[in-house]
N, C-alpha and C positions, 0 to 999 in steps of 0.2 A: 853586282852581287845577285846570285840566283835567288828567286823568290822562295825556294824550298829551304834556304838557309835560315829563314825566319821560323822554321819549325823546330829549331834547336830549343830544348827545354829552358835553358837559362835566358835566351832571348825572349821567349814567350813570358817567362817569369818577370823579367825586367820591364816588359811592356805594360805589366799590370800597375807599376808604380805611378806613372803619370795619369793612367786612366782612373785609378782609385782616387788620387788626389784631386783630379778635375771634378769628378762627381761629388766629392765632399765639399769642394769650394762652391759648386753651383747650388747644392742644397742649402749650405749655410747662407749663401747670398739670397736665396728665396726666403729663408727664415728671417734674414735681416730686413728685407723689403716688406714682407707680410708675415708678422710674427705668429700667426695662428695655425698654419698647416699641421695637422696631427702627424706625429711620428717623424717629422723632418729632422729633428735633432738626433734621434736615435739612428736613423739612416746615415746621416752625415758622420756621426762618430764611428759607425761601423766601417765606412769607407776609410776614415782617417786611421783607424786601428790596422787596416789592411796594409798600410804603407810601411810602418816599422817592422811588421811581421815578415813581409816580403823582403825588406832590406836585410834582415837577419838571415833569411834563407839564402840569399845571394852571397852572403859573406861567411857561410857556415864552414868553408874550408879552413879558415884561420881561427875559428872559435872552438871553445870547449864544448862537449856534448850538451851540457846544461843550457848554454847560451844559444847553441845552434839548433837544438831540438825542442827542449821543454818550453823555453820562453816563447818562441814563435808559435808553437802549438797552442799555448794558453792564450796568446794574443788573438789568434785566428778563432778560437772558441768564443772569446768575448766579442769579437767582430761579428760572428754569426748570430750570437744572441742579441746584439743590438739591432742588427738588420731585421731579424724576425720580430723583435719587439716593435720596431718602427712600422713594420708591415701591418701587424694586427692593431696597432694603435691608429694608423691611418684609416683602416677599414672598419674601425670600431668593432672588431671581432673578439670573441673571447679567447680564441686560439687555444694552445695547449702549452702554456708557459711552464707548468709543473713538469710535463714530459721533457721539455727542452732543458730545464735546469737539471733534472735527474740524468739525462743523457750527457750533459756537459760535465757533471761531476764524475760519472763513470769514466768518460773519455779522459779527463784530466788525471784521474787516479791511474789508469792503465798507462798513460804516457810517462807519468812519474815513476811508476813501479818498474817499467821495462827500460828505464834510462838509469835510475839510481841503483836499483838492486840487480836486475839482469839486463845487460845491454843487448836487447834483441830488437831489431828494426821491424820485423814483420808484425808483431802484435800492435806496436805503435801505429804503423801505417793502416792496419785494418780497423783499429778503433777510430782513428781520425776520419777514415773514409766513410765508415758507417755514420758517424755524427754529421759530417758534411752532407752526405746523401740525404739524411733525415731532414735537416734544416732546409735544404734546397727543395726537396719534395714538398714540404709543408708550405713553403713560400709559393711554389708553383701552383699549388691548389688554391691558395688565397687569391693569387693574381688572376687565375683563369676564372674563378667563380665571379669576379667582379670586373671582368673585362668589357661587360656591357655590349657584347657582340661586335666590338671593334676589331677589325681584322688585324691591324698593326699590334694592338695589345695582346691578342690571341697568339700571334706569331712570337712576340717576346716571351709570353708565358710558355709557349712550346720550347723555345730555346732554353729557358730556365729548367724545364722538365728534362731536357737532354743533359744539361749540366748536372742534374741530380743523379742521372744513371751512370755518368762517367766514374765517380768514385767507387761505385759497386764493381764495375769492370776492373778498375785498378786493384781493388782488394782481391778479387778472384785471380787476377793475373799474378799478383805478388805471392799468393799462398799456393797457387798451383804447383810450381816446381818443388816447394817444400813438402807438399802432400805426397807427390809422386817420388820424392827423394831422387830427383834427376840430377845427374852430373853434367858437366860441360859448362865451365865458367863463361865462355865466350857466348854460348847460346843464351844463358840466363841473363848476362849483361845486356845483350841486344833486346831481349824481351823487356828488361827493366827500363832501358832507354826509350823504347816505344811507349811503355806505360807512362813514364814521366812526361813525355810529349803529349800524350792523350790527356793526362791530368792537368797539364798547363793549359791546354786548349779548353778543357772543361772550366777551369777557373776563369779564363778570359771570357768564355761565353757567359758564365754566371755574372761576372762584373758588368758586362755590356748589357745583358737583358735586365738585371735587377736595377742597375743604374738608370737606364733609359726609362724603364717602367716607373721608377720612383720620380724621376724629373717630370715625366709627362703627366703623371697623376697629380703631383703637387701643383704643377702649372695650371692644370685644368681646375683644381680646387680654388686656386687663387683667382683665376678668371671668373669662376662662378661667384665667388665672394665679392669681387669687384662689381659684377653685374647686379648682385643682390643689393649691395650698398647703393648703387645708382637707382634702384627701384624703391628706396625707402624714403618716407617723408621725415625730414630732420626734426620737425617739431613734435609729432605725435609718435613716431616710430612705426607707424603702419606703412603699408605699401603706398607708393605714390600713384599717379594716374598711369604712368607707363607700366608699372608692376601689376596693377589690378587689371589693366587691359590685356596683358599677356596671360594672366590667370584666367580671365573670362574666355579668351580664345581657346585656351587649353580645355577648360571645362566644358565649353559648348561642343568642342570636337569629341570629347569623351562621352558626353551625354548622347550625341548622335550615334555613337557606336553601341552604347549599352542601353539606350532607350530609357534612361533614368531621368526623373524630373530634376530641374535646376531652377531655383528662384533667385532673384536678385532684389536688392533694396537700394534706393538712393535716399540717404538721410541728410536733412538740412537742419542745422541748429537755428531755431527761430530767433529772429531779431538779434543776430550775432553782432551786427555793427553797433546796435544800441548798447550791447553789453560792453563792447570795446570803448565806445564813447563815454559811457557812464562810469565804468569801473576801471578802465585803463587796459592797455594791451596785455599786461601780465595776467590780469584776471581773465581776460578772454582766452588766453592760451591755456590757463588752468581749466576753463570750461570745456575746451576741446579735449584736454587730457582726461577730464572727468567722463565725457561721453565715451571716449575710446576705452577707458577702464571698465565702464559699465557694460558697454557692448561686448567687450572681450570676455567678461565674466559669464556671459550667457551663451556666446557662440561655442561651437565645437572646435576641436583643435585643427580640423582640416577646412573649416570655413575661412574665408578670406575677407579682410577689411582694408580698404584703401582710401586715402584722402585725395579727392579729385578736385576740390576747390577750397577756397578759404574756409568756408563753413559747411562743406558737404563731404559725406563719406559714402562710398559704394561698397556694398556687402554682397558677397557671392556665397550662396547656400546650396551646395550640392545635395542630392538626395532629399530634397525638400519640395513638396508641392506648394501651390500658392496659398491654400488655406492655412497650412502650417506656418508659412512665412508671416501671415497676418497675425497669428498668435504670438510669434516671436516679436513682432513689432510692438505688440501690446506689452510684452515683458520689458522691452527697452524703456518705454515710457513709465511703466510702473516702478522700475528700478531707479529711475532718476528722481522719483518722489521719496525715496527711502530716507528715513530719519538718520541713517548712518553717514549720510553725506555731510560735509562741513556746513555749519549754520550760516556762515558768512558767504557761502557760495551763491552767486546770483542764480535766480530760478532759471532752469533750463527745460525747454520743451522742444519736441522734435516734430517736424513734418516728414512724412515717409511715403515715398513712392515705391510700389511693389509690382513686380511682374514676374512671369514665368517664361522661360525660354521654350520656344517652339522647336519642333524637330528640324534639325539642320538649318536653324536660323542663324544668319550672320550676327556676329557679336555686336557690330555696330547698331543693328536694328534693335537689339535687346537693350543696349545702353540708351538709345533714343527713346524707347517706349518707357523705360524707367524714369527718364527725365520728364516725359509728358505726365506720367502719373504723379510725380512730385509737384509739378506746376499745378495740377488739378487739386492736390492736397492743400497747397498754399491758397488757392482760389476759394476752397471750401472754408477757410478761416484759420488755417494752420493748426498745430497741436493735434494732428490726426494722421491717418493713413489712407492711401487711395490705391486700389488695386486695378491695374489695367492689364487685361488678359490678351494673349496673342490673337484671339478671334474677335478683338475689338469690343468685347463685353466689359463694361466698366463697373466696378463696385466701390462705393465710398463707405468707409467706416470711420466716422469722425473721432470716435473714442475707442480705439482698439484695446485699451486697458480694461474696459468693462466686459470684454469678451472673455468668458470664463474658460471655454475649452474649444478645441479644434472643430468639433461637430457643429457648434453654433455658427462658427465662421463659415463652414462649408455650406450651411443652409443659407446664409446670406449670399454667398457666391452663386449658389444655384438659383 
């Protein structure tokens, strides 16, 4: 069979059935394996709705006008709404759902009116073409804005944009003979056949681009979620050593580009083993969670905290110089003395090693210097903070909670 025979409109329309069903099943499988991808259900239901609508169009020769025109049109409208909702849900975008609902209502009203009252095909086709073009165009914009400079995703967004232009061409081609009052049934029939082929190709392009884009984006989100789960400490919910090391590498690289200060802390819970031996493992875990809760209440949302050992936490403080980090260390220790903590909670004190990243310094050296600062804080008698600067000038502040403000710490450092 010659390859051009595949350009028959009915063949192109029939090829949409397995494609839509396949994308729906893949998205539902992703949803079943990982139940949190945003918008996966809406996308899957949109592709599922595409199947019965296409089947009704294929069998329209033996059906009444209401079943062959109105019902598939309404199903297609619902399918496009679901796909658009899935798109903005996935991207956490506000979108323009009110515009979509208004356009859907107008389109449905036009289809119903020009089927039940006046049986005119051209207004129905123009209304559906305008609605389809609107939704595809809005989805193309959302996809392109979030393609993150990926060539493949930009190509798919471009194909989706092409599919948005096809219905407009179809609408112009359908109305042009009517506007000019042209005669010649054979000529008009050939034009309509070409337009139907173009429309089917546009539908196929839309299914392929939107389906592949949705699957790729959902798989990328699942992979990112799995990676993040692998970087979390199961006891405290903070990052684990792998996660905090990745964050440190990224922040050191960013600091080298922007020349902004980055300070780090290595915190150790004093006498943690004694807490576990005296009060039990459960109370020692509660002590760790208390430290995490206290520290998190003081940190900013973009600061990072990770558990790197049984009793140690590594803190990453972007946009913070060393003197400010020492003030923050004092706040940690002061907060752990708060009367709001449970009375039966074992006394918790912290030894803190503080350092600041040098320009283009390897992350491993930063981590090693923070560990040296912590060891010095322990040697000084624990329950204190020790600052080790990149230029090897060391500052010990045994009781950082007594430092009232940043300027006094800066004087100590200088």
